[in-house]
C-alpha positions as a Markdown table, in Angstrom:
| # | Residue | x | y | z |
|---|---|---|---|---|
| 1 | Met | 8.7 | 44.8 | -3.7 |
| 2 | Pro | 12.1 | 44.1 | -1.9 |
| 3 | Gln | 12.8 | 40.7 | -0.7 |
| 4 | Lys | 12.2 | 40.0 | 3.0 |
| 5 | Thr | 15.3 | 39.4 | 5.1 |
| 6 | Pro | 15.7 | 36.0 | 6.5 |
| 7 | Val | 14.8 | 37.7 | 10.0 |
| 8 | Glu | 11.6 | 39.0 | 8.6 |
| 9 | Gln | 10.8 | 35.7 | 6.9 |
| 10 | Leu | 11.0 | 33.9 | 10.3 |
| 11 | Arg | 8.8 | 36.7 | 12.0 |
| 12 | Thr | 6.2 | 35.7 | 9.4 |
| 13 | Ser | 2.9 | 34.8 | 11.2 |
| 14 | Val | 2.0 | 30.8 | 10.5 |
| 15 | Gln | -1.1 | 31.9 | 9.1 |
| 16 | Phe | 0.6 | 33.3 | 6.1 |
| 17 | Leu | 2.7 | 30.3 | 5.2 |
| 18 | Lys | 2.1 | 28.3 | 2.1 |
| 19 | Gly | -0.4 | 25.7 | 3.0 |
| 20 | Val | -1.4 | 27.1 | 6.4 |
| 21 | Gly | -4.3 | 29.7 | 6.2 |
| 22 | Pro | -6.4 | 30.8 | 9.3 |
| 23 | Gln | -8.1 | 27.4 | 10.2 |
| 24 | Arg | -4.8 | 25.5 | 10.1 |
| 25 | Ala | -3.0 | 28.5 | 12.1 |
| 26 | Glu | -5.3 | 27.8 | 14.9 |
| 27 | Leu | -4.4 | 24.3 | 15.1 |
| 28 | Leu | -0.7 | 25.1 | 15.1 |
| 29 | Ala | -1.3 | 27.6 | 17.9 |
| 30 | Lys | -2.6 | 24.8 | 20.2 |
| 31 | Leu | 1.1 | 23.4 | 19.6 |
| 32 | Asp | 2.6 | 27.1 | 20.6 |
| 33 | Leu | 3.4 | 27.7 | 17.0 |
| 34 | His | 2.8 | 31.3 | 16.0 |
| 35 | Tyr | 5.5 | 32.2 | 13.8 |
| 36 | Ala | 7.6 | 30.8 | 11.1 |
| 37 | Ala | 10.5 | 30.6 | 13.4 |
| 38 | Asp | 8.5 | 28.5 | 16.1 |
| 39 | Val | 7.5 | 26.1 | 13.3 |
| 40 | Leu | 11.3 | 25.8 | 12.2 |
| 41 | Phe | 12.5 | 25.1 | 15.7 |
| 42 | Phe | 9.6 | 22.7 | 16.2 |
| 43 | Phe | 11.8 | 19.7 | 16.4 |
| 44 | Pro | 10.6 | 16.0 | 15.5 |
| 45 | Arg | 9.8 | 13.7 | 18.6 |
| 46 | Thr | 11.3 | 10.8 | 16.7 |
| 47 | Tyr | 12.1 | 9.6 | 13.1 |
| 48 | Gln | 10.7 | 6.8 | 11.1 |
| 49 | Asp | 13.3 | 5.0 | 9.0 |
| 50 | Met | 11.8 | 4.1 | 5.5 |
| 51 | Ser | 15.2 | 3.9 | 4.0 |
| 52 | Glu | 15.5 | 0.3 | 4.0 |
| 53 | Leu | 14.7 | -0.9 | 0.6 |
| 54 | Arg | 13.7 | -4.6 | 0.3 |
| 55 | Glu | 12.6 | -7.2 | -2.1 |
| 56 | Ile | 9.1 | -8.7 | -1.0 |
| 57 | Asp | 10.7 | -12.1 | 0.2 |
| 58 | Gln | 13.1 | -10.3 | 2.5 |
| 59 | Leu | 10.2 | -8.5 | 4.5 |
| 60 | Glu | 9.9 | -9.1 | 8.1 |
| 61 | Glu | 6.7 | -8.8 | 10.3 |
| 62 | Gly | 6.4 | -5.2 | 11.9 |
| 63 | Lys | 9.7 | -3.7 | 10.7 |
| 64 | Leu | 9.4 | -1.0 | 8.5 |
| 65 | Ala | 10.6 | -1.4 | 5.0 |
| 66 | Ser | 10.2 | 0.2 | 1.5 |
| 67 | Val | 9.4 | -1.9 | -1.7 |
| 68 | Val | 9.5 | -0.9 | -5.3 |
| 69 | Gly | 7.3 | -2.4 | -7.9 |
| 70 | Val | 4.8 | -2.2 | -10.5 |
| 71 | Ile | 1.0 | -1.8 | -9.8 |
| 72 | Glu | -0.5 | -5.3 | -11.2 |
| 73 | Glu | -4.2 | -4.6 | -9.9 |
| 74 | Val | -6.4 | -2.0 | -8.2 |
| 75 | Asp | -9.6 | -2.7 | -6.5 |
| 76 | Leu | -12.1 | -0.4 | -4.6 |
| 77 | Arg | -14.6 | -1.8 | -2.5 |
| 78 | Asn | -17.5 | -0.3 | -0.5 |
| 79 | Ser | -17.5 | -1.7 | 3.1 |
| 80 | Gly | -20.6 | 0.0 | 4.3 |
| 81 | Pro | -22.3 | 3.2 | 4.2 |
| 82 | Gly | -19.7 | 6.0 | 3.4 |
| 83 | Lys | -16.8 | 3.4 | 3.8 |
| 84 | Ser | -14.6 | 2.0 | 1.5 |
| 85 | Met | -11.3 | -0.3 | 1.1 |
| 86 | Leu | -8.8 | 0.4 | -1.7 |
| 87 | Gly | -6.7 | -2.4 | -2.5 |
| 88 | Met | -3.7 | -2.5 | -4.7 |
| 89 | Leu | -1.6 | -5.6 | -5.7 |
| 90 | Leu | 2.2 | -4.6 | -6.4 |
| 91 | Arg | 4.5 | -7.0 | -8.2 |
| 92 | Ser | 8.3 | -6.9 | -7.7 |
| 93 | Gly | 9.8 | -9.5 | -9.6 |
| 94 | Thr | 7.7 | -12.8 | -9.1 |
| 95 | Lys | 6.4 | -11.5 | -5.6 |
| 96 | Tyr | 3.3 | -9.8 | -4.7 |
| 97 | Leu | 2.6 | -7.2 | -1.9 |
| 98 | Arg | -1.0 | -6.2 | -1.1 |
| 99 | Cys | -1.3 | -2.5 | -0.2 |
| 100 | Leu | -4.5 | -1.3 | 1.6 |
| 101 | Trp | -6.3 | 2.1 | 2.2 |
| 102 | Phe | -9.5 | 2.4 | 4.2 |
| 103 | Asn | -11.7 | 5.4 | 3.4 |
| 104 | Gln | -9.4 | 6.8 | 0.6 |
| 105 | Pro | -11.3 | 6.2 | -2.6 |
| 106 | Trp | -9.8 | 9.0 | -4.3 |
| 107 | Met | -6.3 | 7.2 | -4.5 |
| 108 | Gln | -7.7 | 5.1 | -7.0 |
| 109 | Gln | -7.5 | 7.6 | -9.9 |
| 110 | Lys | -3.6 | 7.7 | -9.0 |
| 111 | Leu | -3.0 | 4.3 | -8.8 |
| 112 | Val | -2.8 | 2.9 | -12.5 |
| 113 | Glu | -2.1 | -0.4 | -13.4 |
| 114 | Gly | 1.4 | -0.7 | -14.9 |
| 115 | Arg | 2.7 | 2.3 | -13.0 |
| 116 | Arg | 5.9 | 2.0 | -11.2 |
| 117 | Leu | 6.3 | 3.0 | -7.4 |
| 118 | Leu | 7.7 | 2.9 | -4.2 |
| 119 | Val | 5.8 | 2.0 | -1.2 |
| 120 | Ser | 7.1 | 2.4 | 2.5 |
| 121 | Gly | 5.5 | 1.0 | 5.7 |
| 122 | Glu | 4.9 | -1.6 | 8.1 |
| 123 | Pro | 4.4 | -5.0 | 6.5 |
| 124 | Thr | 2.2 | -7.8 | 8.2 |
| 125 | Gln | 1.9 | -11.4 | 6.9 |
| 126 | Glu | -1.7 | -12.4 | 6.1 |
| 127 | Gly | -1.7 | -15.9 | 5.6 |
| 128 | Leu | 0.9 | -16.6 | 2.8 |
| 129 | Arg | 0.9 | -12.9 | 1.5 |
| 130 | Trp | 2.4 | -9.9 | 2.8 |
| 131 | Glu | 0.2 | -6.7 | 3.3 |
| 132 | Met | 0.8 | -2.9 | 4.1 |
| 133 | Lys | -2.0 | -1.1 | 5.4 |
| 134 | His | -1.7 | 2.9 | 4.5 |
| 135 | Pro | 1.8 | 2.9 | 3.1 |
| 136 | Arg | 3.3 | 6.2 | 2.1 |
| 137 | Val | 3.6 | 6.1 | -2.1 |
| 138 | Glu | 6.1 | 7.7 | -4.3 |
| 139 | Phe | 5.4 | 7.4 | -8.0 |
| 140 | Leu | 8.5 | 6.6 | -10.2 |
| 141 | Ala | 9.3 | 7.2 | -13.9 |
| 142 | Asp | 9.8 | 4.0 | -15.8 |
| 143 | Asp | 13.5 | 4.9 | -16.5 |
| 144 | Glu | 14.1 | 6.4 | -12.8 |
| 145 | Asp | 16.7 | 4.8 | -10.6 |
| 146 | Thr | 15.4 | 3.1 | -7.8 |
| 147 | Pro | 15.4 | 5.4 | -5.0 |
| 148 | Ala | 16.2 | 4.7 | -1.4 |
| 149 | Gly | 13.1 | 5.3 | 0.9 |
| 150 | Arg | 13.6 | 8.3 | 3.3 |
| 151 | Ile | 14.0 | 8.9 | 6.9 |
| 152 | Leu | 11.0 | 11.0 | 8.0 |
| 153 | Pro | 10.5 | 13.3 | 11.0 |
| 154 | Val | 7.8 | 12.5 | 13.3 |
| 155 | Tyr | 6.0 | 15.5 | 14.9 |
| 156 | Ser | 4.0 | 15.9 | 18.0 |
| 157 | Leu | 0.5 | 16.8 | 16.7 |
| 158 | Thr | -2.8 | 18.1 | 17.8 |
| 159 | Glu | -6.3 | 16.7 | 16.5 |
| 160 | Gly | -6.8 | 18.0 | 12.9 |
| 161 | Leu | -3.3 | 18.2 | 11.8 |
| 162 | Asn | -1.3 | 15.1 | 10.2 |
| 163 | Gln | 2.4 | 14.5 | 9.8 |
| 164 | Thr | 2.3 | 15.2 | 6.0 |
| 165 | Gln | 1.0 | 18.8 | 6.6 |
| 166 | Val | 3.5 | 19.6 | 9.2 |
| 167 | Arg | 6.2 | 18.1 | 7.2 |
| 168 | Arg | 5.2 | 20.2 | 4.2 |
| 169 | Ile | 5.0 | 23.5 | 6.3 |
| 170 | Val | 8.7 | 22.9 | 7.5 |
| 171 | Thr | 9.9 | 22.2 | 4.3 |
| 172 | Gly | 8.2 | 25.1 | 2.8 |
| 173 | Ile | 10.0 | 27.4 | 5.3 |
| 174 | Val | 13.2 | 26.0 | 4.6 |
| 175 | Glu | 13.0 | 26.2 | 0.9 |
| 176 | Gly | 11.8 | 29.5 | 1.3 |
| 177 | Leu | 14.4 | 30.9 | 3.4 |
| 178 | Asp | 16.9 | 33.3 | 1.4 |
| 179 | Val | 20.1 | 33.2 | 3.1 |
| 180 | Ser | 22.4 | 34.1 | 0.5 |
C-alpha cells in the first residue's frame, strides 16, 4: 500500500487519527475540528511555562514550577463513597514536597517509593510545607540528567476533552506527517 502524501494525510478525518475514534471525533467536531489539517491549525490559546526548575525552598506561592526528587512515601486514602485522595511525599535534598491527586487511585501503582521523577505544577504553602495539587509527572531514570520542565500549549476545550488528549492528538499528527 503506497504511503499517503502529506496533503492526503491532512485530509484524514479526525475519527481515524491515533487516539481519537468516533466518540472523541464528536467532541472535536464541537470545536469545528473535522480533519487532521483542522487540528494542526488549532492553535493554543496560551501556554503554561513549566520550564522553571526549582529547589523546594525556592518555590513561590502560585508560580508554576518544576521540581525533581525521589518518592519518599505514597499514601492512598478513601474520603467518602467513590472518593479518594492520593498523597505522595517527594524528597529533594533535605526538603519535602507533598503532591496530591483526588479520585485517581490508579496512579498509586505508578508512584513507587525510591523512584526519581519531575513534578510540575502550581505550589501552595500549607502551614510549613509546600504542596502541589494534581501536578504533571514525568518519570526519570536514576542516571538520567535532570531535564528542564516544558512549555505546554493550552487549548480551548469542550466538556469531555482534556489538555493531555488534545496535545497527544496534535503531536501524533505532527510526528506522522512525512514531508521528506
